[in-house]
Residue frames as qw, qx, qy, qz and C-alpha x, y, z in Angstrom:
[[0.296, -0.735, -0.607, -0.055, 101.67, 74.47, 111.41],
 [0.389, -0.639, -0.193, 0.635, 103.67, 77.09, 113.30],
 [0.223, -0.032, 0.378, 0.898, 104.41, 78.92, 110.04],
 [0.134, -0.570, -0.648, -0.487, 100.66, 79.13, 109.33],
 [0.402, -0.767, -0.443, 0.230, 99.96, 80.49, 112.82],
 [0.408, -0.419, 0.062, 0.809, 102.83, 82.98, 112.48],
 [0.103, 0.191, 0.513, 0.830, 101.54, 84.16, 109.09],
 [0.254, -0.675, -0.645, -0.254, 97.98, 84.36, 110.41],
 [0.427, -0.708, -0.299, 0.477, 99.06, 86.40, 113.43],
 [0.324, -0.215, 0.248, 0.887, 101.09, 88.68, 111.16],
 [0.016, -0.422, -0.610, -0.671, 98.08, 89.22, 108.90],
 [0.347, -0.771, -0.534, 0.013, 95.83, 90.07, 111.85],
 [0.446, -0.550, -0.088, 0.700, 98.49, 92.44, 113.18],
 [0.222, 0.039, 0.413, 0.883, 98.74, 94.17, 109.79],
 [0.151, -0.619, -0.631, -0.442, 94.96, 94.57, 109.59],
 [0.420, -0.775, -0.395, 0.259, 94.75, 96.08, 113.09],
 [0.424, -0.368, 0.105, 0.821, 97.71, 98.35, 112.35],
 [0.115, 0.287, 0.531, 0.789, 96.03, 99.55, 109.14],
 [0.273, -0.735, -0.575, -0.233, 92.70, 100.21, 110.89],
 [0.479, -0.694, -0.253, 0.475, 94.33, 102.04, 113.80],
 [0.360, -0.184, 0.251, 0.879, 96.48, 104.15, 111.50],
 [0.003, 0.457, 0.587, 0.668, 93.49, 105.02, 109.30],
 [0.357, -0.784, -0.507, -0.017, 91.37, 106.00, 112.29],
 [0.472, -0.573, -0.104, 0.662, 94.13, 108.15, 113.76],
 [0.234, 0.043, 0.385, 0.892, 94.59, 110.00, 110.45],
 [0.154, -0.611, -0.625, -0.460, 90.81, 110.48, 110.21],
 [0.436, -0.772, -0.397, 0.236, 90.55, 111.84, 113.76],
 [0.433, -0.378, 0.082, 0.815, 93.57, 114.12, 113.25],
 [0.118, 0.275, 0.508, 0.808, 92.00, 115.48, 110.05],
 [0.277, -0.741, -0.573, -0.214, 88.72, 116.10, 111.83],
 [0.474, -0.691, -0.224, 0.498, 90.56, 118.02, 114.56],
 [0.374, -0.153, 0.267, 0.875, 92.65, 120.03, 112.10],
 [0.046, -0.389, -0.531, -0.751, 89.54, 121.07, 110.16],
 [0.385, -0.668, -0.622, -0.138, 86.96, 121.15, 112.96],
 [0.462, -0.549, -0.327, 0.616, 88.70, 123.22, 115.62],
 [0.166, -0.122, 0.165, 0.964, 89.41, 126.25, 113.40],
 [0.217, -0.413, -0.605, -0.645, 85.89, 126.12, 111.96],
 [0.461, -0.642, -0.597, 0.138, 84.42, 125.95, 115.47],
 [0.376, -0.436, -0.169, 0.800, 86.53, 128.94, 116.54],
 [0.034, 0.118, 0.390, 0.912, 85.47, 130.92, 113.46],
 [0.345, -0.564, -0.644, -0.384, 81.81, 130.23, 114.26],
 [0.472, -0.597, -0.467, 0.451, 82.34, 131.32, 117.86],
 [0.256, -0.239, 0.054, 0.935, 83.89, 134.59, 116.71],
 [0.127, -0.288, -0.532, -0.786, 81.08, 135.24, 114.23],
 [0.432, -0.627, -0.637, -0.118, 78.42, 134.53, 116.85],
 [0.441, -0.497, -0.325, 0.673, 80.23, 136.78, 119.33],
 [0.153, -0.084, 0.207, 0.963, 80.28, 139.68, 116.82],
 [0.149, -0.491, -0.682, -0.521, 76.53, 139.48, 116.08]]
């Protein structure tokens, strides 16, 4: 029974680790792409 609980807890930990890692990569990608685009738009609007 303890082996089942240990395996179950390990599986839940792996799922949460995967979700957290995926979200952090997604947010980092949004920042890497979004911030320069936002700055470019600010510069273009300032020059108009």
